[in-house]
KOLPA-71481 format. One line per 8 residues: number of its first residue (from 1); for each residue x, y, z of N, C-alpha, C, O. Coordinates in steps of 0.2 Angstrom, whole numbers. Last residue first. Layout:
NUM> X Y Z X Y Z X Y Z X Y Z | ...
This chain:
289> 535 349 572 540 347 577 547 347 574 552 345 578 | 526 352 562 530 357 565 535 356 570 540 360 571 | 520 340 560 525 342 555 529 348 558 535 349 555 | 512 339 572 518 334 571 523 336 566 529 335 566 | 503 349 569 508 350 574 513 345 574 519 347 576 | 496 343 558 499 349 557 504 351 563 510 353 561 | 491 331 564 496 330 559 500 337 558 506 337 557 | 481 337 572 487 334 575 493 333 570 499 334 572
281> 472 340 562 475 345 566 481 343 570 486 347 570 | 469 328 555 473 334 551 476 339 556 481 341 555 | 463 322 566 469 319 563 473 324 559 479 325 560 | 451 329 567 456 329 573 463 327 570 468 329 573 | 445 326 555 447 333 556 452 333 562 457 337 562 | 443 312 557 448 314 551 450 322 552 456 323 551 | 434 312 567 441 310 569 446 312 563 451 313 564 | 422 317 561 425 320 567 432 318 568 436 323 570
273> 421 309 550 423 316 549 426 319 555 430 323 555 | 417 296 556 423 297 552 425 304 551 431 306 552 | 409 290 566 410 297 566 417 298 562 422 301 565 | 407 276 568 404 279 562 406 287 562 404 290 557 | 423 268 573 416 271 575 413 274 568 417 274 563 | 435 263 570 431 258 574 424 262 576 420 258 579 | 443 272 563 442 265 561 437 261 564 433 257 561 | 442 283 571 440 284 564 439 277 561 434 276 557
265> 448 279 583 441 281 583 438 281 576 432 280 574 | 461 276 579 457 271 581 449 272 581 445 268 579 | 464 289 576 464 284 571 460 278 572 457 276 568 | 464 295 589 459 297 584 459 293 578 454 292 575 | 474 288 596 467 287 598 462 289 592 457 286 591 | 485 292 588 484 285 589 476 284 591 473 280 588 | 485 305 590 484 303 583 482 295 583 478 293 580 | 489 306 603 483 308 601 481 306 594 475 303 593
257> 502 301 602 497 298 606 490 300 604 486 295 604 | 508 312 594 508 305 591 503 301 595 499 296 592 | 506 323 602 502 322 596 502 316 593 497 314 590 | 506 328 617 508 321 614 504 320 608 499 316 608 | 501 339 622 506 340 617 509 333 615 514 333 611 | 492 338 631 499 337 634 504 338 628 510 337 630 | 481 338 623 482 344 628 489 344 631 492 349 633 | 482 326 617 483 332 613 484 338 618 489 342 616
249> 478 317 627 485 317 624 487 323 620 492 326 621 | 465 321 628 469 321 634 477 321 632 481 325 635 | 460 319 616 460 326 618 465 326 624 469 331 625 | 460 305 615 464 309 611 465 316 613 471 319 613 | 450 303 625 457 300 626 462 304 621 467 306 623 | 439 308 618 441 311 624 448 309 626 452 313 628 | 438 300 607 440 307 606 442 310 612 447 314 612 | 436 287 612 442 288 608 444 296 607 449 298 608
241> 424 289 619 430 287 623 436 289 618 441 291 621 | 415 294 610 417 298 615 423 296 619 427 300 621 | 414 282 601 417 288 599 419 293 604 425 296 604 | 413 270 614 412 272 608 416 278 606 422 279 608 | 412 277 631 413 271 626 412 274 619 410 280 619 | 416 281 648 415 283 641 416 277 637 419 272 639 | 420 278 661 413 281 660 411 281 653 405 281 651 | 433 272 663 427 269 667 420 272 664 416 268 665
233> 441 280 654 440 272 653 434 269 657 432 264 655 | 438 292 660 436 291 653 435 284 652 430 281 649 | 445 290 673 437 292 672 435 290 665 429 288 665 | 458 289 668 454 283 672 447 284 672 443 279 671 | 461 301 663 461 295 659 457 289 662 453 286 658 | 460 309 674 455 310 669 455 304 664 449 302 663 | 471 304 681 464 303 684 459 304 679 454 300 678 | 481 309 672 480 301 674 473 300 677 470 295 675
225> 480 323 672 478 319 666 477 311 668 473 308 665 | 477 336 678 477 330 681 475 324 676 470 321 677 | 476 349 673 482 345 672 483 339 675 488 336 676 | 464 355 674 469 356 680 475 352 679 480 353 683 | 457 351 663 459 358 663 464 359 669 468 364 669 | 456 338 666 460 339 661 462 347 661 468 348 660 | 447 339 678 454 336 678 458 338 673 464 339 674 | 436 344 671 439 348 677 446 346 678 451 349 678
217> 432 334 663 434 340 660 438 345 665 443 348 663 | 428 325 673 434 323 668 437 330 665 443 331 665 | 418 331 678 423 330 682 429 329 678 435 331 679 | 409 331 667 411 337 669 417 337 674 422 341 673 | 410 321 653 409 321 660 412 327 663 418 328 661 | 406 331 638 409 325 642 408 326 649 405 331 651 | 396 335 624 398 336 631 401 330 634 399 324 632 | 404 338 608 399 334 612 401 336 619 406 338 620
209> 414 343 601 408 344 598 402 340 602 397 339 599 | 425 353 611 422 347 610 415 347 607 411 351 609 | 433 367 603 428 365 608 426 358 606 424 356 600 | 449 374 602 445 369 599 440 367 604 442 365 610 | 457 390 598 453 385 603 449 380 599 447 381 593 | 472 399 597 466 396 594 463 391 599 467 388 603 | 480 414 598 478 408 602 472 406 599 466 409 598 | 495 419 590 488 419 590 486 413 594 489 408 595
201> 508 431 591 506 424 592 498 424 593 495 428 596 | 507 445 579 507 442 586 506 435 586 503 432 581 | 505 450 567 512 449 569 513 446 576 518 445 578 | 492 451 564 496 446 560 503 445 562 506 440 560 | 488 461 574 486 454 575 490 449 570 492 443 573 | 489 474 574 495 470 574 494 463 574 499 459 576 | 476 479 574 481 481 569 487 477 569 490 477 563 | 470 472 586 468 471 579 473 473 574 473 470 569
193> 479 476 597 477 468 595 475 468 588 477 463 585 | 478 490 596 485 486 595 483 479 593 487 476 589 | 465 491 599 467 494 593 474 490 591 475 488 585 | 463 486 612 460 483 606 463 485 599 463 481 595 | 471 495 619 473 488 619 470 484 613 473 480 609 | 464 507 617 471 506 614 473 499 614 476 497 609 | 453 503 624 452 505 617 459 504 613 460 502 608 | 457 502 637 455 496 633 454 497 626 456 492 622
185> 461 515 639 466 509 640 464 503 636 467 500 632 | 449 522 638 454 523 633 459 518 633 462 516 628 | 442 517 649 440 515 643 445 516 637 445 513 633 | 450 522 659 450 515 659 447 513 652 450 508 649 | 449 536 657 455 533 657 455 525 656 458 522 652 | 438 545 656 438 539 651 445 536 651 446 532 646 | 431 548 672 433 550 666 436 544 662 437 539 665 | 416 543 679 423 542 680 426 544 673 423 542 668
177> 401 553 682 405 548 678 413 548 680 416 554 681 | 389 552 692 396 556 693 401 551 689 404 547 691 | 380 545 685 378 551 688 384 555 690 384 561 689 | 387 540 669 385 539 676 383 545 679 383 551 676 | 399 534 657 392 536 659 391 535 666 393 530 669 | 412 537 645 410 535 652 403 538 653 402 543 651 | 421 532 630 416 536 634 415 533 641 417 527 642 | 431 533 615 430 531 622 424 535 625 423 541 623
169> 439 529 601 432 532 603 431 529 610 431 523 611 | 451 531 588 449 529 595 443 532 598 442 538 596 | 456 524 573 453 529 577 451 526 584 450 520 584 | 473 520 568 467 518 570 463 523 574 466 526 579 | 486 517 556 482 522 560 475 519 562 472 515 558 | 502 513 551 495 510 553 492 516 557 495 519 562 | 514 512 539 510 517 543 504 513 544 500 511 540 | 530 507 536 523 504 536 520 509 541 522 510 547
161> 543 513 525 540 513 531 533 510 531 529 511 526 | 552 502 514 548 507 515 544 507 522 542 502 524 | 569 497 519 562 495 517 558 502 518 559 506 522 | 581 499 524 581 498 517 574 496 515 573 493 509 | 576 495 540 581 498 536 580 495 529 579 489 528 | 559 499 545 564 494 544 570 497 539 568 500 534 | 548 507 555 554 508 550 559 502 550 562 501 556 | 531 509 556 536 504 557 542 505 552 541 505 546
153> 521 519 566 526 519 560 531 514 561 535 515 566 | 505 522 571 511 517 572 515 518 565 512 518 560 | 493 531 580 497 531 574 503 526 576 506 527 581 | 476 534 585 483 531 587 487 530 580 484 527 575 | 465 547 588 468 542 583 475 540 586 479 544 588 | 450 551 596 456 552 594 459 547 589 455 544 586 | 438 557 608 439 554 602 447 555 601 450 560 603 | 427 555 622 434 557 620 436 553 614 436 547 614
145> 413 559 633 416 556 627 423 559 625 425 565 627 | 403 556 646 409 559 644 412 556 638 413 549 638 | 387 559 651 391 555 646 397 559 645 396 565 642 | 377 559 666 382 562 662 386 558 657 389 553 660 | 360 558 671 367 554 669 371 559 664 368 562 660 | 349 561 683 353 564 677 359 561 676 364 561 681 | 335 552 687 341 554 688 345 557 682 343 555 676 | 320 545 694 323 550 689 330 552 691 331 554 697
137> 310 531 696 316 535 698 319 539 693 319 537 687 | 294 528 701 298 530 696 304 533 699 304 537 703 | 283 514 705 286 520 706 291 522 701 292 518 696 | 269 504 710 273 506 705 276 513 707 273 517 710 | 268 494 725 265 500 721 271 502 716 277 501 717 | 262 481 737 267 484 731 263 490 728 257 490 727 | 264 474 753 260 477 748 265 481 743 270 483 744 | 266 459 762 269 464 758 264 467 753 259 464 751
129> 260 448 768 264 453 773 267 459 769 269 464 772 | 249 439 766 251 445 762 254 450 766 252 455 767 | 248 432 783 245 432 776 247 439 773 246 444 776 | 254 435 795 254 428 792 252 428 785 255 424 781 | 264 449 799 258 446 797 258 439 794 263 438 790 | 277 452 802 273 449 807 266 446 805 263 443 809 | 282 458 791 283 451 791 280 447 797 280 441 798 | 277 469 781 276 468 788 276 461 789 271 457 788
121> 283 479 768 282 473 771 281 473 778 285 477 782 | 282 487 752 281 488 760 279 482 763 273 480 762 | 290 490 737 287 485 742 287 488 749 292 491 751 | 289 496 721 291 497 728 287 493 732 281 492 731 | 297 494 706 291 492 710 293 492 717 298 490 719 | 301 507 693 302 502 698 296 500 702 291 503 702 | 307 514 678 301 512 682 303 506 687 307 502 685 | 317 528 676 317 520 677 311 519 681 310 521 686
113> 324 540 666 318 538 670 318 531 670 318 528 665 | 336 552 664 334 545 663 329 543 668 330 545 674 | 341 567 656 337 564 662 335 557 660 333 556 654 | 359 570 652 352 568 650 348 565 656 351 562 660 | 373 579 647 369 576 652 362 575 649 359 579 645 | 389 578 640 382 580 639 378 576 644 380 570 646 | 406 583 636 401 581 640 394 583 638 393 588 636 | 421 579 629 415 582 628 410 579 633 410 573 634
105> 439 582 630 433 579 632 427 583 630 427 589 630 | 448 585 615 446 587 621 440 583 623 436 580 619 | 456 572 606 452 578 606 451 579 613 452 575 618 | 473 566 604 466 565 607 463 572 607 466 577 608 | 484 556 596 481 562 596 474 562 598 470 558 596 | 499 546 599 491 547 600 489 554 600 492 558 603 | 512 536 592 509 542 594 501 542 594 498 538 591 | 526 527 590 519 527 592 517 534 594 521 537 598
97> 537 519 579 535 525 582 528 525 584 524 523 579 | 549 506 579 541 507 579 540 514 583 541 514 589 | 563 500 570 560 505 575 552 506 574 550 506 568 | 574 487 570 567 490 568 565 494 573 565 493 579 | 592 489 567 586 487 571 580 489 567 580 493 563 | 606 492 565 603 487 562 597 485 566 597 479 569 | 614 501 572 608 504 569 604 498 565 599 500 563 | 621 494 587 621 494 580 614 497 578 609 496 581
89> 619 505 602 620 498 598 620 499 591 619 505 588 | 629 516 610 624 516 606 624 509 602 630 508 599 | 634 517 627 636 515 620 630 514 616 625 510 618 | 632 532 636 629 525 634 631 523 628 631 527 623 | 640 541 649 638 540 642 636 533 641 637 528 645 | 637 552 663 638 545 661 636 544 654 630 546 652 | 633 563 670 639 563 666 641 556 664 647 555 663 | 621 564 676 626 560 680 633 560 676 638 557 679
81> 613 569 666 614 573 672 620 570 676 623 574 680 | 612 558 657 616 564 655 617 568 662 623 570 662 | 604 547 659 610 547 662 614 553 661 619 554 664 | 592 551 653 592 549 660 599 549 663 600 552 669 | 595 553 640 593 558 644 593 557 651 594 562 655 | 600 540 637 604 545 637 602 551 641 606 554 644 | 587 533 637 592 531 642 598 537 643 600 539 648 | 581 538 626 578 539 633 583 538 638 584 542 643
73> 590 533 616 589 540 617 586 542 624 588 547 627 | 589 519 617 595 522 620 594 530 620 598 533 624 | 577 509 622 578 515 618 583 519 621 583 522 626 | 583 492 621 582 498 625 582 504 620 586 504 616 | 575 479 611 581 482 614 579 489 617 574 492 615 | 567 464 610 566 471 611 573 473 614 576 470 619 | 563 451 599 569 454 603 568 461 604 567 465 599 | 548 442 600 552 447 596 557 449 601 556 450 607
65> 538 433 605 545 431 604 550 436 601 555 434 599 | 526 438 609 526 434 603 533 432 601 535 430 595 | 529 444 621 525 438 621 525 434 615 525 428 615 | 535 456 615 539 451 619 535 444 620 539 439 619 | 523 462 610 529 460 605 534 455 609 536 450 606 | 516 464 621 513 459 616 519 457 611 519 451 609 | 524 473 628 522 467 631 520 462 626 521 456 626 | 524 484 619 530 480 621 529 474 624 532 469 622
57> 511 488 619 514 485 612 520 481 614 521 476 611 | 509 493 632 505 487 629 508 484 623 509 478 623 | 519 503 632 519 498 636 515 492 634 518 486 634 | 513 512 622 520 509 621 521 503 625 523 498 623 | 502 516 628 501 512 622 508 509 621 508 503 618 | 507 523 639 503 517 640 503 513 634 503 507 634 | 513 534 632 517 529 636 514 523 638 517 517 637 | 507 544 625 508 537 622 511 532 626 512 526 624
49> 506 557 627 500 553 628 501 546 627 496 542 628 | 517 564 623 516 562 630 510 558 632 510 555 637 | 524 558 608 521 563 612 520 560 619 521 554 620 | 531 547 601 531 554 598 528 559 603 530 565 602 | 541 533 607 534 537 607 536 544 604 541 547 605 | 547 518 601 548 525 604 541 528 603 537 526 599 | 554 502 602 548 506 602 549 513 605 551 513 611 | 565 492 593 565 498 598 558 501 597 556 503 591
41> 570 476 590 565 481 589 566 486 595 567 484 601 | 581 466 580 579 468 587 574 474 585 575 478 580 | 574 457 565 579 462 569 577 463 576 571 463 577 | 565 451 558 570 447 562 575 451 566 579 448 569 | 548 457 559 555 458 558 559 452 561 557 449 566 | 535 451 559 536 458 558 543 460 556 544 464 552 | 529 438 550 534 440 554 535 447 553 537 449 548 | 512 433 550 517 436 546 523 439 551 521 441 557
33> 506 425 559 505 423 552 510 427 548 512 424 543 | 515 419 574 512 425 570 511 423 562 515 419 559 | 510 402 579 515 408 578 512 413 574 507 412 571 | 498 398 591 500 398 584 505 404 583 504 409 586 | 494 389 605 497 395 603 500 394 596 504 390 595 | 478 382 609 484 381 605 487 388 604 483 393 603 | 466 374 620 469 380 617 476 378 614 480 374 617 | 450 366 622 458 366 622 461 371 618 458 373 613
25> 435 366 631 439 369 626 447 368 627 449 368 633 | 421 355 633 428 357 635 432 360 629 431 358 623 | 404 355 639 409 355 634 416 357 637 417 359 642 | 397 343 652 399 350 649 404 349 643 407 344 643 | 388 334 664 391 335 657 392 342 655 388 346 657 | 389 325 680 387 331 675 390 331 669 396 328 668 | 391 316 690 391 314 683 388 319 678 385 317 673 | 402 318 704 396 319 700 397 317 693 402 317 690
17> 412 305 711 411 311 709 404 312 704 402 307 702 | 415 292 716 409 295 719 407 302 716 402 305 717 | 427 288 711 422 284 711 415 287 713 410 284 711 | 435 300 711 435 296 705 429 291 705 425 290 700 | 434 305 723 431 309 718 430 305 712 425 305 708 | 441 295 730 434 297 732 430 301 726 425 299 724 | 453 296 725 450 290 724 442 291 725 438 288 722 | 457 309 729 456 308 722 452 302 720 448 301 716
9> 457 307 743 453 312 740 451 310 733 446 311 730 | 468 298 744 461 296 746 456 300 743 450 298 741 | 478 306 739 476 300 735 469 298 737 466 296 733 | 479 315 749 477 317 742 475 311 738 470 312 734 | 483 307 760 476 310 760 474 312 753 468 312 752 | 495 303 756 490 298 756 483 301 757 478 298 754 | 502 316 757 501 312 750 496 307 750 492 306 746 | 501 318 770 497 322 766 496 319 759 491 320 756
1> 510 308 774 503 308 777 498 312 772 493 310 770
């Protein structure tokens, strides 16, 4: 019964859905431009400020497919009170040392003046129920700043260490400012993303060079490809038909099907460059298979 209800809903959307237009983005995950290492990785910290940075770096390394092994030095310290020993793995690994140096907080306050419009209303009056006058709000805002530097040292056996440094600047503003922990976390995340970008999986996007039916775009983004294809066949023609059908196949990683539609679009429409660029893109992924 539920299945029949969903079918009826989809049919209703298909035939009666709105005909708005919007662009569509499709995303690809690209392998790292440079391989950091083929060995397992241990990430260690040099000071107490660095545990959060270590956690962020570990997540990004794991997401990019690197093998992470446990920091046995930390484990030994945890197990030592219980009289339990830990087998130390082979030394053939890559070590990343992370440390952060932070300055003390600095604060400064300043008076801020904001012009506002004040209203006084009596809605029992039929005409002009409100009167207005200009006003001023004065408040003292406090700015909290903290500066520092994050250091990374990558040690590979038989290779020279790689040292990476990045300045950190964080701040918070308000009448009662929250200290800079949230800002510092985001700054650390940005520093890791920028300095290690060549070693991480990259996310690339392609935006349609024209707007397509908004409901079709919604179906593609939701993975409802059969319904999306039916709407395209019903609503689109010419180069938009071929390109959108190619996108539906490309989003499903069916690159040979996408190339078929793009090739037909290149042959049968005037938008040669549009389709030739799309063919080059899917050819790249076909070669990687």
